[in-house]
C-alpha positions in Angstrom: 0.0 0.0 0.0 2.9 2.4 0.6 4.2 1.8 -2.9 0.7 2.5 -4.2 0.6 5.7 -2.2 3.9 6.9 -3.8 2.6 6.3 -7.3 -0.7 8.0 -6.7 1.1 11.0 -5.2 3.3 11.3 -8.3 0.2 11.3 -10.6 -1.5 13.8 -8.2 1.3 16.2 -8.6 1.0 16.3 -12.4 -2.8 16.2 -12.6 -4.9 19.3 -13.5 -7.2 18.5 -10.5 -4.4 19.7 -8.2 -4.9 23.2 -9.5 -8.7 23.2 -9.5 -9.1 21.2 -6.3 -12.5 20.1 -7.7 -13.9 16.6 -8.2 -12.6 15.0 -11.3 -15.0 14.8 -14.3 -17.9 12.3 -13.7 -16.5 11.4 -10.3 -19.0 10.9 -7.5 -19.1 9.6 -3.9 -20.2 6.0 -3.4 -24.0 6.1 -2.8 -23.5 4.2 0.4 -21.2 6.8 2.0 -20.7 10.5 2.0 -17.3 12.1 2.0 -15.4 13.6 4.9 -15.8 17.4 4.8 -13.1 19.4 3.1 -11.9 16.7 0.6 -12.3 16.5 -3.1 -12.2 13.4 -5.4 -9.0 13.2 -7.4 -10.0 10.1 -9.3 -12.3 7.1 -9.2 -12.3 3.6 -10.7 -14.9 0.9 -10.8 -14.5 -2.8 -11.9 -15.0 -6.4 -10.9 -11.9 -7.5 -9.2 -10.5 -8.5 -5.8 -9.4 -6.3 -2.9 -7.5 -7.1 0.3 -8.7 -5.7 3.7 -7.0 -5.9 7.1 -9.0 -7.9 9.6 -6.4 -7.7 12.4 -2.8 -6.6 12.9 -1.6 -9.9 11.4 -4.4 -11.0 9.1 -6.0 -9.8 5.9 -9.0 -11.0 3.8 -9.1 -11.0 0.0 -12.5 -10.8 -1.5 -13.9 -10.7 -5.0 -16.7 -8.4 -6.0 -17.7 -5.1 -7.6 -15.2 -2.6 -6.5 -15.5 1.2 -6.3 -12.2 3.1 -5.6 -12.1 6.8 -4.9 -9.0 8.8 -4.1 -9.6 11.9 -2.0 -7.3 14.9 -1.2 -7.8 17.8 1.1 -8.8 21.2 -0.3 -6.4 24.1 0.2 -7.2 25.8 3.5 -9.3 22.9 4.9 -8.4 21.5 8.2 -6.7 18.1 8.0 -8.3 15.4 10.2 -6.3 12.8 12.1 -6.6 9.2 11.0 -8.7 8.5 14.0 -11.1 11.3 13.1 -11.4 10.1 9.5 -12.0 6.5 10.6 -14.5 7.5 13.2 -16.5 9.6 10.7 -17.0 6.7 8.4 -17.5 4.3 11.3 -20.3 6.3 12.7 -22.0 6.5 9.2 -21.6 2.7 8.7 -22.8 1.8 12.2 -25.8 4.0 11.8 -26.8 1.9 8.8 -26.4 -1.4 10.7 -22.8 -2.1 9.8 -19.7 -2.6 12.0 -16.0 -2.0 12.4 -13.8 -5.0 11.6 -10.4 -3.4 12.3 -8.6 0.0 12.4 -5.0 1.0 12.8 -3.5 4.5 13.2 0.1 3.7 13.8 3.1 3.0 11.5 3.2 -0.6 12.6 1.3 -1.5 9.4 -0.6 0.5 6.8 -2.8 3.3 8.3 -6.1 1.7 7.5 -9.6 0.8 8.7 -12.0 -2.0 7.6 -15.8 -2.0 7.9 -18.6 -4.3 6.9 -22.2 -3.5 6.2 -25.2 -5.4 4.6 -27.6 -3.4 2.4 -30.3 -4.4 -0.1 -29.0 -8.1 -0.1 -25.4 -6.9 -0.8 -22.5 -7.5 1.6 -20.2 -4.5 1.5 -16.6 -4.3 2.7 -15.2 -0.8 3.2 -11.5 -0.1 3.4 -9.9 3.3 4.1 -6.2 3.6 3.4 -4.2 6.7 4.3 -1.9 7.9 1.4 -0.6 11.3 2.6 -0.2 13.1 5.8 1.8 13.2 9.0 0.8 10.0 10.8 -1.1 10.0 13.2 -1.6 13.8 13.3 -3.1 14.5 10.0 -4.5 13.0 6.8 -4.5 15.0 3.6 -5.1 12.1 1.2 -6.8 8.7 1.4 -8.1 5.9 -0.7 -11.7 4.7 -0.1 -12.4 1.2 -1.4 -16.0 -0.2 -1.3 -16.4 -3.8 -2.4 -19.9 -5.2 -2.8 -21.0 -8.8 -3.4 -24.5 -10.2 -3.5 -25.4 -12.3 -0.6 -26.3 -15.9 -1.7 -30.1 -16.2 -1.9 -32.2 -19.2 -2.7 -35.7 -19.5 -4.1 -37.3 -22.7 -3.0 -40.9 -24.0 -2.8 -42.6 -26.4 -0.4 -43.0 -28.9 -3.3 -39.3 -28.7 -4.1 -38.4 -29.4 -0.4 -40.8 -32.3 -0.3 -39.4 -33.7 -3.6 -35.8 -33.6 -2.3 -36.8 -35.2 1.1 -38.6 -38.0 -0.8 -35.8 -38.7 -3.2 -32.7 -38.1 -1.1 -33.9 -37.7 2.4 -32.5 -34.2 2.8 -32.2 -30.8 1.3 -29.5 -28.1 1.6 -30.8 -24.6 2.2 -29.0 -21.3 2.3 -30.6 -19.3 5.1 -28.9 -16.0 5.8 -28.1 -15.1 9.4 -26.6 -12.1 11.0 -22.8 -12.4 11.0 -21.6 -14.7 13.7 -25.1 -14.8 15.2 -28.2 -17.1 15.0 -30.6 -14.3 14.1 -32.3 -15.1 10.8 -32.2 -12.3 8.3 -35.5 -10.9 6.9 -34.7 -11.9 3.3 -34.6 -15.6 4.4 -38.0 -15.7 6.0 -39.6 -16.9 2.7 -37.5 -20.1 3.0 -38.8 -20.7 6.5 -42.3 -20.1 5.3 -41.9 -22.8 2.6 -40.5 -25.3 5.0 -43.5 -24.7 7.3 -45.9 -25.0 4.4 -44.4 -28.4 3.4 -44.7 -29.7 6.9 -48.3 -28.5 7.3 -49.2 -30.1 4.0 -47.5 -33.4 5.1 -48.4 -33.8 8.7 -46.7 -37.3 9.1 -43.2 -36.0 8.2 -40.7 -35.3 10.9 -37.4 -33.5 10.2 -34.1 -32.7 11.8 -32.8 -29.2 11.3 -29.0 -29.3 11.0 -26.6 -26.4 11.0 -23.2 -26.2 9.3 -20.5 -23.5 9.2 -17.3 -22.8 7.3 -14.0 -22.9 9.0 -13.7 -19.3 10.0 -13.0 -19.0 13.7 -12.5 -21.9 16.1 -14.0 -25.4 15.8 -15.6 -24.9 19.2 -17.2 -21.5 18.4 -18.4 -22.9 15.0 -20.0 -25.9 16.7 -21.9 -23.6 19.1 -22.9 -21.3 16.2 -24.2 -24.2 14.1 -26.3 -25.5 17.0 -27.8 -22.1 17.7 -28.6 -21.5 14.1 -30.3 -24.9 13.8 -32.3 -24.1 16.9 -33.2 -20.7 15.6 -34.7 -22.3 12.4 -36.5 -24.9 14.4 -38.0 -22.3 16.8 -39.1 -20.3 13.8 -41.0 -23.3 12.4 -42.6 -23.9 15.8 -43.6 -20.2 15.8 -45.2 -20.8 12.4 -47.4 -23.5 13.9 -45.4 -26.7 13.5 -45.7 -29.2 16.4 -42.4 -29.3 18.2 -42.6 -33.1 18.5 -42.0 -33.3 14.7 -38.8 -31.3 14.9 -35.3 -31.8 16.3 -32.2 -29.7 15.8 -28.5 -30.4 15.6 -25.2 -28.6 14.8 -22.2 -30.0 13.0 -20.0 -27.0 13.1 -17.3 -27.0 10.4 -17.0 -30.8 10.5 -18.9 -31.6 7.3 -17.9 -29.2 4.5 -19.4 -29.9 1.1 -16.6 -28.0 -0.7 -13.2 -26.4 -0.2 -13.1 -23.7 2.5 -10.1 -22.0 0.7 -12.3 -19.7 -1.4 -15.0 -17.3 -0.4 -17.4 -19.1 -2.7 -16.6 -22.4 -0.9 -17.1 -20.8 2.5 -20.5 -19.5 1.4 -21.6 -22.9 0.3 -20.5 -24.6 3.5 -22.5 -22.2 5.6 -25.8 -24.0 5.2 -28.8 -25.5 7.0 -29.9 -29.0 6.0 -33.4 -30.4 6.5 -33.2 -34.1 7.0 -36.1 -36.5 7.0 -36.4 -38.7 10.1 
């Protein structure tokens, strides 16, 4: 990132926008976030690629998705914020929309950077801020804002399809979206719960086991607990929908039964699943 900063600074020094200190032609803020006051957009870039974000002092996460990059520089006469002020400004905006901070660093030990995550309109966004110019940690006069968005896996399934799979193979894999690291079912997955409940109501002799699975992010112990809680959450939602609890059981397998490789984000997504198993 420091090599990138040097290259961007060179291009900044020879660009006409340094003289006008106005947003470059056709450059706009990302619709998810507004800019820090006193800065202008030097350049933007959008494409489908991958970006790397810090998740701790030692770890990073590389993700594929639709990326928007915007380079900002301070306007002449404007007060330069500290890295902490800059990060807090974006953090407050993201938290107010239901997002969270993943990591931030304002020292020279690694890149001066912050990482955030937010879900909006069935899209998972990762936001990275990278300081490019300024006296660390006292001021920031240039930074790179990276916003990567990828659609959350959704699944359209009917009661008949669930019944057909249970009849033919004895189980069905469902992708029910939960809050990150929690067992709270997201609103967009309620239709799947409704279809499971409909299938069970239409077929009153069927009993099922609701079984949770995770990827390998985190510890085996925490994933075991998470999978159990998510399975119970689905079972409780079915009970709340009117299904007799004597027809349901729940179980968690944690990360012990992956259906594909956990080395890729796509693989991790597929391994995070709930299976309905006919008893």
